[in-house]
N, CA and C of each residue as an Amber inpcrd file, in Angstrom:
protein
   198
  -4.1260000  -2.5560000  -1.3800000  -2.7600000  -2.3920000  -0.9280000
  -2.1480000  -1.0820000  -1.4350000  -2.6160000  -0.5840000  -2.5480000
  -2.0430000   0.6510000  -3.0910000  -2.4900000   1.8640000  -2.2840000
  -3.6240000   1.7820000  -1.6200000  -4.1190000   2.9060000  -0.8250000
  -3.2540000   3.1280000   0.4120000  -2.7700000   2.0680000   1.0220000
  -1.9750000   2.1850000   2.2550000  -0.7290000   3.0440000   2.0760000
   0.0910000   2.8090000   1.0360000   1.2780000   3.6680000   0.8840000
   0.9350000   5.1430000   0.7040000  -0.1820000   5.4230000   0.0430000
  -0.5810000   6.8280000  -0.1450000  -0.9260000   7.4620000   1.1960000
  -1.6050000   6.7050000   2.0700000  -1.9470000   7.2230000   3.3890000
  -0.6900000   7.4540000   4.2280000   0.2340000   6.5160000   4.1700000
   1.4830000   6.6670000   4.9200000   2.2630000   7.8650000   4.3930000
   2.3220000   8.0040000   3.0820000   3.0270000   9.1340000   2.4900000
   2.4460000  10.4640000   2.9210000   1.1340000  10.5480000   2.9340000
   0.4840000  11.7930000   3.3410000   0.7000000  12.0940000   4.8220000
   0.6980000  11.0510000   5.6480000   0.8200000  11.2510000   7.0920000
   2.2660000  11.3620000   7.5720000   3.1550000  10.5800000   6.9630000
   4.5110000  10.4760000   7.4830000   5.6060000  10.9800000   6.5420000
   5.2750000  11.1840000   5.2680000   6.2640000  11.7030000   4.3300000
   7.2520000  10.6780000   3.8110000   6.8850000   9.4010000   3.8480000
   7.7390000   8.3460000   3.3000000   6.9680000   7.6020000   2.2220000
   7.6690000   6.8960000   1.3520000   7.0440000   6.1300000   0.2730000
   7.3630000   4.6520000   0.5060000   6.5700000   3.9820000   1.3630000
   6.8570000   2.5880000   1.6960000   6.3470000   1.6250000   0.6410000
   6.8970000   0.4300000   0.6710000   6.3650000  -0.6550000  -0.1540000
   4.9780000  -1.0110000   0.3870000   4.0880000  -1.5180000  -0.4550000
   2.7320000  -1.8410000   0.0050000   2.7000000  -2.7670000   1.2140000
   3.5810000  -3.7700000   1.2340000   3.5520000  -4.6970000   2.3600000
   3.9700000  -4.0260000   3.6670000   4.8440000  -3.0550000   3.5880000
   5.2230000  -2.3110000   4.7870000   4.1340000  -1.3380000   5.2080000
   3.4720000  -0.7420000   4.2350000   2.4130000   0.2180000   4.5320000
   1.1960000  -0.4470000   5.1620000   1.0100000  -1.7200000   4.8980000
  -0.1120000  -2.4380000   5.5080000   0.0030000  -2.4100000   7.0280000
   1.2200000  -2.3510000   7.5280000   1.4340000  -2.2750000   8.9820000
   0.9130000  -0.9660000   9.5560000   0.7780000   0.0440000   8.7210000
   0.2700000   1.3390000   9.1660000  -1.2200000   1.2530000   9.5210000
  -1.9710000   0.4580000   8.7940000  -3.4020000   0.3410000   9.0610000
  -3.7150000  -0.7210000  10.1140000  -2.8090000  -1.6470000  10.3320000
  -3.0560000  -2.7330000  11.2870000  -3.3490000  -2.2260000  12.7020000
  -2.5900000  -1.2730000  13.2560000  -2.9010000  -0.8250000  14.6190000
  -4.3090000  -0.2390000  14.7560000  -4.7750000   0.4430000  13.7330000
  -6.1320000   0.9970000  13.7910000  -7.1610000  -0.1290000  13.8930000
  -6.9440000  -1.1870000  13.1170000  -7.8570000  -2.3230000  13.1640000
  -7.7470000  -3.0560000  14.5000000  -6.5360000  -3.2160000  14.9860000
  -6.3410000  -3.8870000  16.2760000  -6.9540000  -3.0780000  17.4160000
  -6.8640000  -1.7570000  17.3270000  -7.4670000  -0.8850000  18.3360000
  -8.9850000  -1.0340000  18.3310000  -9.5890000  -1.0160000  17.1430000
 -11.0550000  -1.1760000  17.0670000 -11.5130000  -2.5430000  17.5440000
 -10.6580000  -3.5590000  17.3550000 -11.0120000  -4.9150000  17.7780000
 -10.7330000  -5.1350000  19.2690000 -10.1360000  -4.1320000  19.9280000
  -9.8380000  -4.2610000  21.3490000  -8.6020000  -5.1000000  21.6470000
  -7.7850000  -5.3550000  20.6430000  -6.5980000  -6.1820000  20.8400000
  -5.4030000  -5.3830000  21.3560000  -5.4380000  -4.0610000  21.1510000
  -4.4460000  -3.1800000  21.7520000  -5.1900000  -1.9960000  22.3550000
  -4.5430000  -1.3230000  23.3010000  -5.1520000  -0.1620000  23.9440000
  -4.5830000   1.1240000  23.3370000  -5.3280000   2.1950000  23.4420000
  -4.9060000   3.4800000  22.8850000  -3.6600000   4.0300000  23.5810000
  -3.4040000   3.6060000  24.8140000  -2.2440000   4.1240000  25.5470000
  -0.9830000   3.2760000  25.3540000  -1.0600000   2.2280000  24.5460000
   0.1050000   1.3860000  24.2880000   0.9890000   2.0110000  23.2150000
   2.2880000   1.7730000  23.3390000   3.2410000   2.2120000  22.3170000
   3.5170000   1.0430000  21.3770000   3.6390000   1.3470000  20.1060000
   3.9610000   0.3220000  19.1120000   5.0640000   0.8500000  18.2060000
   5.7520000  -0.0530000  17.5480000   6.8050000   0.3140000  16.6090000
   6.4820000  -0.3430000  15.2780000   6.5410000   0.4340000  14.2010000
   6.3330000  -0.0980000  12.8510000   7.6570000  -0.0270000  12.1040000
   7.9970000  -1.1030000  11.4420000   9.2310000  -1.1430000  10.6560000
   8.8900000  -1.1400000   9.1760000   9.4820000  -0.2300000   8.4480000
   9.3350000  -0.2060000   7.0050000  10.6540000  -0.6780000   6.4070000
  10.6360000  -1.8210000   5.7670000  11.8830000  -2.3910000   5.2470000
  11.9640000  -2.3730000   3.7270000  10.9920000  -1.7430000   3.0940000
  11.0100000  -1.6920000   1.6300000  10.5780000  -0.3290000   1.1350000
  10.8630000  -0.0570000  -0.1110000  10.4990000   1.2250000  -0.7040000
   9.4280000   1.0560000  -1.7730000   8.5790000   2.0350000  -1.8620000
   7.5500000   2.0310000  -2.8820000   8.1050000   2.1940000  -4.2890000
   9.3640000   2.5950000  -4.3960000   9.9780000   2.7640000  -5.7150000
  10.0280000   1.4520000  -6.4910000  10.0040000   0.3310000  -5.7860000
  10.0110000  -0.9790000  -6.4570000   8.6880000  -1.2450000  -7.1700000
   7.6510000  -0.4790000  -6.8420000   6.3050000  -0.7560000  -7.3340000
   5.7250000   0.3860000  -8.1620000   6.5530000   1.2290000  -8.7240000
   6.0470000   2.3870000  -9.4610000   5.0770000   2.0100000 -10.5720000
   5.3090000   0.8740000 -11.2310000   4.4220000   0.4750000 -12.3360000
   3.0110000   0.1430000 -11.8600000   2.8420000  -0.0900000 -10.5490000
   1.5190000  -0.4130000 -10.0100000   0.6950000   0.8180000  -9.6720000
   1.3130000   1.9820000  -9.7050000   0.6100000   3.2180000  -9.3790000
   0.2070000   3.9340000 -10.6550000  -1.0240000   4.4230000 -10.7090000
  -1.4300000   5.1840000 -11.8940000  -0.6730000   6.5050000 -11.9470000
  -0.3970000   6.9740000 -13.1500000   0.2970000   8.2800000 -13.2550000
  -0.5880000   9.3940000 -12.7240000   0.0440000  10.4140000 -12.2240000
  -0.6580000  11.5710000 -11.6950000  -0.6500000  12.6580000 -12.7630000
  -1.7710000  12.8540000 -13.4470000  -1.7860000  13.8470000 -14.5250000
  -1.4580000  15.2520000 -14.0510000  -1.7600000  15.5590000 -12.7860000
  -1.4750000  16.8960000 -12.2750000   0.0240000  17.1390000 -12.1590000
   0.8050000  16.0700000 -12.0380000   2.2590000  16.2110000 -11.8760000
   2.9860000  16.3020000 -13.2130000   2.2930000  15.9970000 -14.3120000
   2.9120000  16.0180000 -15.6300000   2.8350000  17.4370000 -16.1860000
   3.9570000  17.9800000 -16.5650000   3.9970000  19.3410000 -17.1170000
   4.4880000  19.2740000 -18.5570000   3.9010000  20.1050000 -19.3910000
   4.2980000  20.1430000 -20.8130000   5.4550000  21.0800000 -20.9990000
């Protein structure tokens, strides 16, 4: 679940809660399973922020400056 928010952040520039970010990977899985078509439009709702889960993310040593 922690990987999904990082992917969303890199692609979309938002920091979603893990449960909201899971919706980002669902269409890819549904597309591969043939449950949706590539030409269909979908809407994803992010209703939470990743800031609630900061303790679950490892610190980024590259971002720490002395």
